[in-house]
MARDREN-10563 format. One record per residue (C-alpha): x, y, z; residue in three letters. Coordinates in steps of 0.25 Angstrom, whole numbers, plus 5000, padded with zeros to 4 digits. Example, Ala and Ser with C-alpha at 12.3 -4.5 7.8 and 13.67 -1.06 7.14 Angstrom:
MARDREN-10563
504949825031ala;505549965029ser;
end
This chain:
MARDREN-10563
500050005000met;501250095002cys;501450104987glu;499950134984glu;499650274980tyr;498950354991tyr;497850444987gly;496350484988pro;495350374986pro;494550364973arg;493150414976phe;492150354971pro;492850224970pro;493050164956gln;492450024952leu;493549924949glu;493649784946tyr;494349694957tyr;494749554954gln;494249444962ile;495149324964tyr;494949174967arg;496249124971gly;497249174961asn;496149184950cys;495349314946ile;493949264949ala;493249404945gly;493249554946glu;492449644956leu;491949784951leu;491949864964ala;492349994971ala;492650004985phe;492550124994glu;492850145009leu;492050245016leu;492150295030gln;490950275039ile;490450375045pro;490950475034phe;490850625034asp;489950675023pro;490750795021glu;491950715017val;491150635007ile;490650765002arg;492050825000arg;492550694993ala;491350684984leu;491550834980ile;493050804977ala;492750684969val;491650764961his;492650874958asn;493550764952phe;492450734941ala;491850604948val;490350614944pro;489050564950gln;489450594964ile;488550694971lys;488450754985val;487150754991gly;486550835002gln;487250845016gly;488550805010gly;488150665006lys;488550594993ala;487650514984asp;488250394990leu;487350264991pro;486650265004pro;487150165015leu;485750115016glu;485450025005gly;484849895001ser;485449785010thr;485649645008asp;485749555020ser;486949485014glu;487649595006arg;487349715015gly;486949855010thr;486949864994ile;487350004989leu;487250054975pro;488550094968val;488750244969pro;488750324956leu;490150364957gly;490550224957ile;489550154949arg;490050144934pro;489350224923ile;488650124913leu;488550144898ser;487850064888arg;488749974880tyr;488549884868arg;489349754867ile;489449684854glu;489849544854val;490449464842leu;490049324843phe;491049244834trp;491149104839gly;491549004849leu;492748914849arg;493348794855asp;492148764865leu;492348644874lys;491348544878arg;490448564889ile;490148434897asn;490748354885leu;489648414876ala;490148504865gln;489648644863val;488748654851asp;487848784852arg;488648884860pro;488149034863arg;488949154868val;488349244879asp;488949384881ile;488649454894glu;489049584900cys;488449664912ala;487149584911gly;486949594896arg;487349514885gly;487149444872val;487149304866gln;487749244854ser;486949164844val;487049014846leu;488048934838ile;487248814833gln;488348724830asn;489648754837tyr;490448644830lys;490048684816lys;490248834818asn;490648904831pro;490349044826asn;489149124829phe;488249164818ser;487949304824ile;489149384827leu;488849514834val;487849544845lys;487849654855trp;487249694869phe;487149824877glu;487549834891val;487849944902asp;489249954905leu;490150044913pro;490850154905glu;492150124912asn;492750004904glu;493449954917leu;492049924923leu;491449844912his;490949704916pro;491449584910pro;490849524898leu;490449374899asn;490449274887ile;489749144889arg;489649034880val;488548934882val;488148804874asp;486648804871cys;486148664873arg;484748604871ala;483448644878phe;484048784880gly;485248744889arg;486548814888tyr;487848774895ile;489048874897leu;490248844888val;491148954893gly;491249094897ser;492149214896his;492249344903ala;492749474896val;493249554908ser;493549674900ser;492749734888leu;493749844886arg;494349784874arg;493049764867phe;492549914869ile;492449984855tyr;493250104853ser;492950194841ala;494250234833pro;494850374837asp;494750464826lys;495750564832thr;496850454832ser;497750414821asn;497250324810asn;498450234814trp;497950184827ala;498950074829ser;500450084829ala;501150054815ala;502249954818lys;503449994809leu;504749914807met;505750024811asn;505050064825gly;503550074828tyr;502750194824met;501650224834val;500550304827leu;499750394837thr;498950524836asn;500250604837gly;500850534825gly;501850424826cys;503150394834gln;504150284831pro;504750214842arg;506050214836ser;506150364833ser;505750484842pro;505350574831ser;504750554817leu;504950624804ser;503650644796ser;503350674782arg;501950724777thr;501350704764leu;500150794758ser;499050704752arg;497650744751pro;497050614757ala;497150574772gly;497950454769asp;499150384776phe;500250344767met;501250234769val;502450214760asp;502750074757met;504150064751asp;504549934744ser;505949924751glu;505649984764his;504449934772ser;503450024778ile;503849984792arg;505150064790lys;504350194789met;504750314798asp;503950434794thr;502550454799val;501650574801val;500550594811lys;499250554805leu;497950614810asp;496550554807ala;495950694803thr;497050734794ser;497350704779asp;498850684781ala;499550584773val;500750514779val;501850444772lys;502650344779val;504050304773asp;505450274776met;506350384780thr;507650404772glu;508450374784glu;507850234785glu;508050214770ser;509550244772asp;509650154784lys;509150034776asp;510150064765lys;511250074775lys;510849944781lys;511049874768lys;512449934766lys;512849924781lys;514349904783lys;515149824794lys;516549844799lys;517349774789gly;516249724780gly;514949744773met;513649704779glu;512749664767glu;511349634766glu;511049484763glu;510549454750glu;509149414748thr;508849294739asp;507349274737glu;507649134733arg;508349104746val;507349174756leu;506149094761asp;505049104772trp;506149074783trp;506949194778ser;505849284781lys;505649214794tyr;507049224799phe;507149364795ala;505849394803ser;506449324815ile;507649414815glu;506749534815thr;505949474827leu;507249454834lys;507749594831glu;506449654836ser;506449574849leu;507949624851arg;507549764849ala;506349744859gln;507349694869glu;508249804868val;507149904869ala;506649844881gln;507949834888ala;508149984885glu;506850014890ala;507049944903glu;508450014905glu;507750144903arg;506750104913glu;507750064923asp;508450194921leu;507250274924glu;506850194936ile;508250214941ala;508150364938ala;506850384945glu;507450304957ala;508550404958ala;507650524956asp;508350574943ile;507750674934arg;507150644921his;508250714913asp;509350654921asp;508650514919leu;508750524904ile;510250574905leu;510750474915lys;509850364910gly;510450374896phe;511850384902lys;511650264910thr;511150184899lys;512250234890asp;513350194900lys;512750054902ser;512750034888arg;514150084887glu;514549984898lys;513849864891arg;514449904878phe;515849924882phe;515949814892lys;516549724882asp;516949804869lys;517249684861lys;515949614865lys;515149744862gly;515749754848gln;515449614845ala;514049624851ala;513849754842glu;514249684830his;513549554832ser;512249634830glu;512649664816arg;511949574807arg;512049574792pro;510849644785val;509849534783lys;509249504769ala;507949574766lys;506949474769val;505449494771asp;504949464785glu;503749414793leu;503349444807val;503749344818val;502949354830tyr;503549304843asn;502249284849lys;500849234844glu;500149314833leu;498949324843glu;499749404853thr;500249504842glu;498749524837tyr;497949524849gly;497449384848asn;496849424835phe;495649484843ala;495449604835asp;493949574833trp;493749424837leu;494049394851his;494149254858thr;493549234872phe;493949104879asn;492749034886leu;492948984900tyr;492248874908arg;492448834922gly;493048884935lys;494348954934ala;495548914943gly;495848984956asp;497348974955asp;497749064943asp;497049164934glu;497149094921his;497648954925ala;496448874921gln;495848964910asp;496348884898asp;495648764904asp;494348834906arg;494348884891ile;493148814884val;493048894871gly;493249024865arg;492249134861phe;492649214849lys;491949354847gly;492149494851ser;491549614859leu;491349754856cys;490749854866met;490450004864tyr;489650104871lys;488250144867leu;487750234861pro;488550194848leu;489450304843ser;489550344829glu;490850264827glu;490250134832ile;489050154824thr;489850174812arg;490750064815glu;489649964817ala;488850024805gly;489349924795phe;488549804800asp;487749834812pro;487549684815asn;489049674818met;489149794827gly;490649834829met;491149694823phe;491149744809gln;491849674798ser;492149544805ile;492149424796pro;491049314797his;491249204806asn;490849094796asp;491748964795pro;492848984786ile;493848894780asn;495348934782val;496648874777leu;497548884789val;499048884786arg;499948864798val;501448894797tyr;502348834808val;503748894808val;504448844820arg;504348814835ala;505348864846thr;505648824860asp;504848704860leu;504648624873his;505548494873pro;504648374872ala;505648264872asp;506648214883ile;507748264874asn;507348404876gly;506848414862lys;505548404854ala;505148344840asp;504048454837pro;503048444826tyr;501848534822ile;500348494824val;499248594818ile;497848584823lys;496648664817leu;495248614820gly;495248474816lys;496448484807ser;497748434813glu;499148434806val;500248354812lys;501648374807asp;502248264815lys;503048204804glu;503848334803asn;504248344817tyr;505548404820ile;506548324829ser;507148374842lys;506848524840gln;506348624850leu;506348734839asn;505848664827pro;505648734814val;504348684807phe;504148764795gly;502748704792lys;501448754787ser;500148684788phe;498848714781asp;497548684788ile;496048714783glu;495148754794ala;493748814796thr;493648934805phe;493048944816pro;492948794818met;494448774816glu;495148894821ser;496148854832met;497448814826leu;498348734835ser;499848724832val;500548614840ser;501948564842val;502148424845tyr;503348334849asp;503548214841trp;503748084848asp;504247954842leu;503447874853val;502147924859gly;501248044857thr;501848174852asp;501948284863asp;501348424861leu;502348524863ile;501448644862gly;500348704853glu;499848844850thr;498448884845lys;497948994836ile;496549044834asp;496549054819leu;495149114819glu;495549244826asn;496749264816arg;495849234804phe;494749344807tyr;495749444813ser;495849584807lys;497349564809tyr;497249464797arg;498049354803ala;497649254792thr;498949274784cys;500049374788gly;500349494779ile;501749494774ser;502549614774ser;502949604759lys;502149544747tyr;502849444738ser;502349354728val;503549254729his;504649214737gly;504749194752tyr;503849304756asn;502749264746ile;501349324750trp;500549204756arg;499149264758asp;498149224747pro;497749364747met;498649474742lys;498949604750pro;498049684741ser;496849584743gln;497049584758ile;497049734759leu;495849744750ala;495049644759lys;495549724772leu;495049854766cys;493749794762lys;493449724776asp;493849854783gly;493049944774lys;494150034771ile;494550104758asp;495650044750gly;496549994745pro;496750094734his;498050064726tyr;498650184720gly;499850224711pro;501250234717gly;501050114726gly;500050164735lys;498850104742val;497750174750lys;496950104761val;496050184769ala;496750314772asn;498150254770arg;499050254758ile;500150144757phe;501250154747gln;502250044743gly;502849954732pro;501949904720thr;502849804714glu;503149664717ile;504149564712val;503649424707asp;504249294706glu;504949334693asn;505549464698gly;504649554691leu;503949674697lys;502449684697lys;501549794702gln;500749754714thr;499849814725glu;500149704735glu;501249784742his;500349904744leu;499249814750ala;500249744759leu;500749874764ala;499349914768val;499149774775leu;500449784783asn;499949914788his;498449884789trp;498449924804glu;498650064799glu;497250074792ile;496250144800pro;495050074806arg;495349934800val;496849924801gly;497349804808trp;498849754809lys;498849634799leu;499549504803val;500949504796pro;501649384790glu;502149324803his;502649204811val;502049194825glu;502649124837thr;501649054846arg;501848974859pro;501648824860leu;500848784872leu;500548644878asn;499248624885pro;499948534895asp;500848644899lys;500048774899pro;500648904899gly;502048854895ile;502548884881glu;503048754874gln;503748834863gly;503448924852arg;502948904837ile;503149004826glu;502048994815met;500949074808trp;499549044802val;498949084789asp;497449074786met;496749074773phe;495249074771pro;494848954761met;493949054754asp;495049144750met;496149114739pro;497048994743ala;498349034749pro;499648994743gly;500548884748pro;501048894762ala;502448954764leu;503548864765asp;504148884779ile;504748744780ser;506148744787pro;507248774778arg;508048654774lys;509548674777pro;510548684766lys;511748584765ser;513148654765phe;514548604766glu;515548694773leu;517048664769arg;518048724778val;519548714774val;520548734785ile;521748794778trp;522748844789asn;522848894803thr;523748994809asp;524249054822asp;523648934830val;524048934844ile;525148834848leu;524748744859glu;525748624859asp;527248614862asp;528148544853ala;528648414859phe;530148434855met;530348584855thr;529148634864gly;528748724853glu;527248774852lys;526448704841met;525048654838ser;524448534830asp;523348614824ile;522048564818tyr;520748634815val;519348574818arg;518048624812gly;516548604813trp;515148664810leu;514348694823lys;513348584826gly;514248484818gln;515348464829gln;515348314826glu;515848344812asp;517148414817lys;518248414807gln;519748424810asp;520948464801thr;522248384802asp;523248424812val;524348524808his;525448474818tyr;526548554824his;526048694820ser;527148784826leu;526548914821thr;525048894822gly;524948874807glu;524148754802gly;523848704788asn;522748614785phe;521948624772asn;520848544778trp;519348544774arg;518148534783phe;516848494777val;515548524785phe;514148494779pro;512948564785phe;511548604783asp;511248754784tyr;509948844785leu;510248974778met;509149044784ala;509349014798glu;510949004796glu;510948874804lys;511548744801ile;510548624802val;511048494809ile;510148374810ser;510648264819lys;510248164829lys;510448204844glu;510748064848ser;510747924842met;509347894848phe;508748014841ser;507647984832trp;507748114823asp;508848214820glu;508848344827thr;509048474818glu;509948584824tyr;510148724818lys;511548784822ile;512248904816pro;513348874806pro;514648894813arg;516048834809leu;516948804820thr;518448794817leu;519448754829gln;520948734829val;521548624838trp;522848584843asp;523048434841ala;523648344852asp;524048204851his;523848154866phe;522848254871ser;521648334867ala;521748434856asp;521848574860asp;520848674855phe;521548804850leu;520448894844gly;519148894836ala;518348984827ile;516848974824glu;516249034811leu;514849064809asp;514649024794leu;513549134792asn;514449244797arg;515949234801phe;517049324799pro;517849324786arg;519149254787gly;520449324786ala;521349314774lys;522649284781thr;523049224795ala;523549364799lys;522249434797gln;521549324805cys;521349374820ser;520449364832leu;519749484828asp;518949404818met;518249334829ile;518149454839arg;517649554829asn;516849454821glu;515649544820his;516449654814glu;517049574803leu;516349544790pro;515749404791thr;515349304780ile;514449184778ser;514949054772ile;513549034767phe;513749154758lys;515249164756gln;515349014754lys;516849014754arg;517749084763val;519249074768lys;520049144778gly;520749144792trp;519949134805trp;520449144819pro;520449034829phe;520049084843val;519949034857ala;519749084871arg;520849104881asp;520849104896glu;520249244897asn;519149194887asp;519649284876asp;519749244862met;521149224857glu;521649184843leu;522149044842thr;522349024827gly;521849054813lys;521248964803val;521248974788glu;519948914783ala;519048904771glu;517548894772leu;516748844760his;515248824760leu;514548734749val;513148684748thr;512948534749ala;512748524734glu;514048594731glu;514748504741ala;514248384734glu;514748434721lys;516148474726ser;516448394738pro;517748414747val;518448324756gly;518748334771leu;520048374775gly;520948364763arg;520248244757asn;519548224744glu;518848284737pro;519448414735asp;520648394744pro;521448504750leu;522948504749glu;523748464761lys;524348584769pro;525848614768asn;526148604783arg;527548624789pro;528448504793asp;528048524808thr;526748464806thr;527248324806phe;527348234819leu;528748254825trp;528848104830phe;528748054816leu;529948134811ser;530748194823pro;531948244815leu;531048314806lys;530248384817ala;531548414824ile;532148474811arg;530848564809tyr;530748604824leu;532248644825val;532348704811cys;531048784813asn;531348834827arg;532848854827tyr;533048884812lys;533549024813trp;534348994826leu;535048874819ile;535448964807ile;535949074816lys;536748974824met;537348914811val;537749054806leu;538349084820ala;539048954820leu;539648974806leu;540149114810leu;540749054822leu;541448954814ile;541949054804met;542449144815leu;543149024822gly;543848984809leu;544249134807phe;544849144821leu;545549004819tyr;546149034805ser;546449184807met;547749174815pro;548349074805gly;547949154793tyr;548549284800leu;549949214803val;550049164789lys;549749304784lys;550749364792leu;551849264789leu;551549274774gly;551349124773ala;
end
């Protein structure tokens, strides 16, 4: 209570709803007001309080003669059990008004049996505040569960305060013989606020909703629009005679990159042009010619023949990851600012100082984090640099259910769960799922009487439908349902080995499709890539169930999880969730238009159903819908590469921005992939994994759709990597010579592809390398299967000898090369290694002197190459190892040549391992020290002595010759002098 605000009491007290609990469960709500009065009380105090409240504009409170208020008398009707009954005072009693509640009776779904008897002739009763209405009787629920009369209404007196509205009760009964009826289930709508009709505000913008743009979000309000990414906005105004809104759709730059918007007022005739600024255009050009330090970063070439649906999917996944990363960064920055503000408020810092000190603190913290390890910081900075991706059309990947993104598709058709039985006392929603006995589909609309002009005009099209205008008929309709299942992730293990053998089961009404023969062995993240076509009749068959089962060799298969989708709400929704709208119209290729109706036909139908003007196609690539003018390309390229005139791009531009159309605009569902959780009834509330999929629906009375998209998993392509180890240099010397104690190494190189450690290949040994130099001329051959789109090597192998099927693994393509020192009587010594990512690895140095440790440390700054594009590369790469301080040190250099060929090319021109046939390599020209000393000791001694003491021996021989000559000179000089003197 010490934290509660202390102030004067409210007088008169206000009515409020108070929750009533039974255990931990909410059992109801009590509408009440409580007042504490002092007895006896001073009439003068009451008089002053009433006058004070009256001055604050509290009506219907009067002060009578003698200072007495018009409060209910204490003497009233009494009850022996309840005591005195007093009427509610006028100041507390809510003011009632006349309301009309319109009820849309659509149908009933999934009604369960009652006492083992099926529901055959149900009826829905609606009641609110003692008044209500009944639906017509469904004569045969099994044949057609929809109602024949859709709209009914009733009038009731309700409080003007929306918070005091009583609940609306929905009861479903089954009418039996002899006038009997049995309760099937009921539902209580606690709040009618979401069903109250509100007329559109004429003073507001025609754009009532936010227009989501790719480069930031544009929020359109009465005061114009403000992008979140920029504090200010430049604007350009065009003078045109009509009150239109113009959108420029450029063929190269999407409308989502628009940056120029002008305030649009509903009463003005301004025309607003939206296009890309010159700065953004320049930025896009610079991105294509972006340079790195030491190399050029070029845009990847786009080949339409290579691209497929998976190309679009993976490009969209990257976009989703980038958006999620941006959200995490923005959230972290917001939390950091919030912490700074809280700390500043606690220290009682002024607002100006808060801004200054907050930014300084933030900058210092960033500076410390960045310069804590300069080398790691630079590596992290450059690791974010990625090559410019190829320009691939994308779709929208939702990391949640489509219903969550679009409000359960309850734009006009709502679903009310019907409950029967007593709720549990433990938790509020613990047993609600067990009590569900069916679903009522319909809607409500409540408005105040008398009718306003807006409501009269809105309901003037068809008085029998009231406010539910332009809704479709609820007659049974045949629909082709096409289910695409992309993949599942994070499945719950179902086998004792911690894996699962999943396969797909599709259920829709009486139709069931089992893909048991195509189960995926031992995978918790299987890629299905399947499409299933099922014909169904709405509304009898409208609940789609997608299940993932675990295949078992013996016994029954286990359910891993399932997800259920109400197709009927999607089919009739104004969001048009039948088939996603692509961002680009194409008549061929991987992005082919898959809806049987072209964009122009869809646009014409929407305009007709919404009773709006348009579309009107004009010259210059313009189309007018209502008071909007869209502009875009008018040419399309066919299969032969010829350009043709078309209106489909213009129509598609309008469809992608249909939510901006006044009165009838809704955001249409784009081409997408949704992610749905898998649940198991035996484990309620626990997610058993997630499944990525989407559903297309096509009415059978419309033109037949084309063939299903091919989303089958990509088949890996077979390659052969040929690695030739030519030489090594500067390899560290680990051993001591037996005779001389000199440092040397017996060098050999080992190599393998990641995931294929059992296929390790070694060169022969270069014995007695005294300088770290080694000569090999040795060839490794690594065959592998590779997925170009995922940049992964695919390996299929059995986990053990008892495994029934092979397990598929996807790993990155990495080549590992190691240098070892061979020992005769002990384990070989590891000297160093290098791991090359075959998709992006630094280009090798031309000479051994140019090869250094910087090729590893500054890998992200150096130009990289891909063996899948370069096909053949040769150079020097360093061997590295970790020292005692966990720092990298250079332990050698290797000269290698990498050559990638396809399986077909390898079959035409085979090569042998090592130096074997076919296409053998020459034997290396190794020095004489490489032989074994115990086989030829004199030769070893001669080489060791001559090699090590060669100059010393030469010097000693020269010195000895000089000494001999000097000795001979000294020995013969006296005799020669005597002979010379005597003249002999």
